[in-house]
N, C-alpha and C positions, 0 to 999 in steps of 0.2 A: 505495499499501500506506498501512495505516495504520499510523504509527508506537506501539509502546509505551504511551505518554503520554494518546493517543490511546482508544487501548482504555480504560485505566484511566478516565480522563474519561466513555466509556461504561457501564462497569459501573457507575460511583458511581450516574450520572442513570437507568439501571435500579434498582438498590438502591431509590433514592431516592424513584422515581415509585411503587414496590410499597411501601414504608412510608407515603405521606403522599398520592399522587396528583401533586399541582405539584414540578414540583423548578423552584429561582430561581439565577441562579449563586452569588448567597450564600448559597445552600444547599451547592451543590458545593466550594464554597471552605470552609465548617465540615469536610464532612465528610472532605476530602482533606486540610486543612492547609494550604491553599494561599492566597497574597495574590488580592484580588478581580478586581487589572488582569491575573495572569495567567491567572485563570478565566475572563476576559473573550475575552484573545487568543485562548487553545483553543477556547473556546465559535465566536469568526469562523472559526476553524478551519473546526470540526466541520461550521458552518451552510454555508460556501461547499464544503465537501466530500460534501455532500447526508449528512449523517450526524443532524443535527437540525434542528428548528423550532424560531424563536421567534416566540410570537405579539406583539399590541402589546404586553400586558402583558408581556412578556417572560417569559414560562414555556416549561420547554423540555420536548420531544417529541421520542421517538425516530424518525426515519423508518424504514422496515422493514428498509434495509440495515446501520441504525445499531441498532438491534434485534435483530436475526443476529448480530452483531459484539459486541452487550454478551452475549447469553443465551449464546455460544459460552465468551466467556470467564470470566463467572459458573461457567457449569456446569464449568468446567476448575478453578475457585476452588475449589467446595464437596466437587468428588469426590476432587481432591490433596490437601484439611483432612482430610479424610474418613480417607483411605489412611495419610497421616500419622500423625492420635492413633488410628489403629486399631494403629498400628507404638508405641507408647508415647509420640508425641511430646506436649509439652506444646502444648496447644489454640492459643496465641498465637504461638507457634514454627511451629505446622502452617500456620497462617492466612499469617501471614510468607510462609514459605518456598512456600507453593503462590502466593501474589502475585508474587514472583522467577519462579515456571517454568510459570505458566498462558500466559505471553506470547509464548514461546521453544520449547514442546516441540510436536514435530510433530503432526498429526490423528491418523498411526497407532499415534504412541508410546502419545497421549495415548487411544484407542480400547481398547488392548490392556488399560492401565491401567482403564479405565470397567471393562471387563467382566470383569477380574479380581477386582474390587473389589466390584461387585455380587456377583460370583458366589459370593464368600467369604461375603456377606453374606445372600444367599439358604441358607448351606450353616448358617448359625449360628441 
């Protein structure tokens, strides 16, 4: 089972790849505010776990299993942020709170929130 920090790295790789295509460890360190050695260690663990690939130029891509986890966490983040914002929470606080919850919430509870959030959006 992947730890929360691993999920955060995968989510960051997904976001960076959507923005600019190529992802390097230095990009991840800059985005997350972590040291380059910390990111290097994490990339080694994610690579040995089969979640990422690194080519000869050290460009990082998600494997299918890494992409699946990253997309799940990113979806949770966006839905929870939208929900909290719709309740009147400041967007920065909503995003920070979503980040805390997205890793721990059960699939069942998240799906109920997602259905409710999208149902309300369709009604408006």
